C-alpha positions in Angstrom: 126.4 51.4 76.1 126.5 53.3 72.9 124.1 52.2 70.1 122.7 53.3 66.8 118.9 53.1 66.1 117.4 53.0 62.6 113.8 53.7 63.4 110.8 53.6 61.1 109.1 57.0 61.2 105.7 57.4 59.6 103.6 60.4 60.6 100.2 58.8 59.9 98.5 55.9 58.2 98.3 57.7 54.8 101.8 59.2 54.7 104.9 57.4 53.4 107.4 56.2 56.0 111.2 56.1 56.1 114.0 55.1 58.4 115.6 57.7 60.6 118.9 57.2 62.3 119.5 58.1 66.0 122.7 57.7 67.9 122.1 56.5 71.5 124.8 57.1 74.1 125.4 56.1 77.7 122.6 53.7 78.0 122.6 51.4 81.1 122.6 47.7 80.2 120.1 47.2 83.0 117.5 49.4 81.2 114.5 47.8 79.5 114.2 48.4 75.8 111.2 50.7 76.3 113.1 52.7 79.0 115.8 53.2 76.4 113.2 54.5 74.0 111.9 56.8 76.6 115.5 58.3 77.0 115.8 58.6 73.2 112.5 60.4 73.1 113.5 62.9 75.8 116.4 63.9 73.6 114.2 64.1 70.5 111.7 66.3 72.3 114.5 68.5 73.6 115.5 69.2 70.0 111.9 70.3 69.3 111.0 67.2 67.2 108.2 64.7 67.3 109.0 61.7 69.6 109.0 58.2 68.3 105.5 56.8 68.8 105.3 53.3 70.2 102.7 51.3 72.2 103.1 50.4 75.8 101.0 49.9 78.8 101.7 47.5 81.7 105.4 47.1 81.0 105.3 43.8 82.8 104.9 41.4 79.9 101.1 40.9 80.5 99.2 43.1 78.1 101.1 42.4 74.8 100.8 45.9 73.5 104.5 46.8 73.2 105.0 45.2 69.7 108.2 46.3 67.9 110.2 44.4 65.3 113.8 44.6 66.3 116.4 43.6 63.7 113.7 41.7 61.8 112.4 39.7 64.8 109.2 40.7 66.7 110.0 41.7 70.3 113.7 41.2 69.6 113.9 37.5 69.5 113.9 36.5 73.2 110.3 34.9 73.2 109.2 37.7 75.5 107.5 41.0 75.1 109.5 44.1 74.1 109.1 45.6 77.6 110.8 42.5 79.1 113.8 42.9 76.8 116.9 44.4 78.4 119.7 46.3 76.8 122.3 43.8 78.0 120.9 41.5 75.3 122.7 43.7 72.8 126.3 44.4 72.1 128.2 47.7 72.5 128.1 49.7 69.3 125.4 47.5 67.7 123.0 49.0 65.1 119.4 48.2 65.8 116.6 48.5 63.2 113.2 49.2 64.7 110.0 48.6 62.6 106.3 48.1 63.3 104.7 44.7 63.1 104.4 43.8 59.5 101.2 42.0 58.4 98.5 43.0 56.0 95.7 43.2 58.7 98.0 45.4 60.9 98.0 48.8 59.2 100.6 51.3 60.5 99.0 54.2 62.5 102.1 56.1 63.3 105.8 55.1 63.5 106.0 51.8 65.5 102.2 51.7 66.3 99.9 49.4 64.3 96.2 48.8 64.4 95.8 45.2 65.8 92.0 45.3 66.2 91.9 42.5 63.6 92.7 40.1 66.4 89.7 41.4 68.3 87.5 40.8 65.3 88.6 37.1 65.2 87.8 36.8 68.9 84.4 38.5 68.4 83.6 36.1 65.6 83.5 33.1 68.0 85.5 33.5 71.1 82.5 33.4 73.5 80.2 30.9 75.2 76.4 30.9 75.6 75.9 30.9 79.3 73.6 32.5 81.7 75.0 35.5 83.5 74.2 36.8 86.9 75.5 35.8 90.3 78.8 33.8 90.4 78.3 30.1 90.1 79.5 27.7 92.7 83.2 26.9 92.2 82.5 23.1 91.8 79.3 23.4 89.9 80.9 22.1 86.7 83.7 19.7 87.1 86.7 19.9 84.7 89.2 17.1 84.5 92.7 18.1 85.5 94.2 17.3 82.2 91.7 19.4 80.3 92.0 22.3 82.7 95.8 22.3 82.4 95.6 22.0 78.6 93.1 24.9 78.5 95.3 27.1 80.6 98.4 26.3 78.4 96.4 27.9 75.5 94.6 30.6 77.5 97.9 32.3 78.4 98.0 33.8 74.8 98.2 37.6 75.3 97.1 38.5 71.8 100.2 40.6 71.0 100.2 39.6 67.3 103.9 38.7 67.2 103.0 35.3 65.6 101.5 37.1 62.5 104.4 39.5 62.4 107.0 36.7 62.4 105.2 34.5 59.9 106.4 34.8 56.3 102.8 34.4 55.3 101.4 36.8 57.8 99.3 34.1 59.4 97.6 34.4 62.8 96.9 30.7 63.0 98.8 30.4 66.3 96.7 33.1 67.9 93.4 31.7 66.5 94.4 28.1 67.3 95.1 29.1 70.9 91.7 30.7 71.4 89.9 27.8 69.7 91.8 25.1 71.6 91.3 26.9 74.9 87.5 26.7 74.6 87.5 23.3 73.1 89.1 21.8 76.2 86.4 23.1 78.6 82.9 21.9 79.0 81.6 25.5 78.8 83.0 25.7 75.2 81.2 22.6 73.9 77.8 24.1 72.7 79.5 26.4 70.1 82.6 24.2 69.6 82.3 23.5 65.9 80.6 26.7 64.7 83.2 28.6 66.7 86.2 27.2 64.8 84.5 27.8 61.4 83.5 31.4 62.3 86.9 32.3 63.7 88.9 30.9 60.8 86.5 32.5 58.3 87.1 35.8 60.0 90.9 35.2 60.0 90.9 34.6 56.3 88.6 37.5 55.4 90.8 39.9 57.3 93.7 39.0 55.1 95.9 36.9 57.3 97.8 34.3 55.4 97.8 30.5 55.5 100.0 28.5 57.8 102.8 26.5 56.1 104.4 25.3 59.4 107.5 27.5 59.4 107.3 27.6 63.2 108.4 31.2 63.4 105.2 32.1 65.3 105.8 29.8 68.2 109.5 30.7 68.3 108.8 34.4 69.1 105.6 33.9 71.1 106.0 35.5 74.6 103.4 33.1 76.0 105.2 30.1 74.5 102.1 28.8 72.8 103.1 25.5 71.1 102.6 24.6 67.5 100.1 22.0 68.7 97.6 24.9 68.8 97.7 24.9 65.0 97.3 21.2 64.8 94.4 21.4 67.1 92.5 24.0 65.1 93.0 21.9 61.9 91.6 18.9 63.7 88.7 21.0 65.0 88.0 22.3 61.6 88.0 18.8 60.1 85.5 17.6 62.7 83.3 20.6 62.1 83.2 19.8 58.4 82.3 16.2 59.0 79.4 17.5 61.1 78.2 19.7 58.3 79.4 23.1 59.6 80.6 25.6 57.1 81.1 29.4 56.9 77.5 29.6 55.8 76.2 27.9 59.0 78.7 29.5 61.5 
């Protein structure tokens, strides 16, 4: 396959960026997208230039680190991680535009790499339970109804890649936050902090500069973990219940 890449190059967080064009020749359609970038970088390094910086780790669709916007769609539009996207998804001679995830709380560090620690801060605000630690408890010590366990796992599969915020026209991370809140709300271990959790996590979400959800649905459409929009409905319901119980950002 022969392709053309228009890649966002930005040397550091404080420098201006620009698109640079790279011709790509003789790429196997069976290569993953990141393998293709590895080949491109070999040629760039051979020419004595700085390679394209991009994030990757497991390359198995588990960690969620490999976030790239391809032709305007996070991860390339297959509802999978970028490392699971294969070159056969594209057409011969196609031009691909590569950008970093675009959201106010995701500052660009270099080229296609952004700082996504904002998601960690949302988790730190309330994504925990108060439980004694020590030896492992008995497996059946706390019974969880099957329906609740399945619902919790459907939300817990969120890998925190940030594609939802990058795809949202408002830069909202409500799908991510909703998945974390709904996961804990389904389990008995999550009940003690249930209402202060949703207030604290949503307050952090807003303070970090993520936008509001207006139900475009782009977040769920690109989510590699296929988190449904019901996660957002659930977090709104949890927030309403928290308000009725007197919880606010001041009490969280």
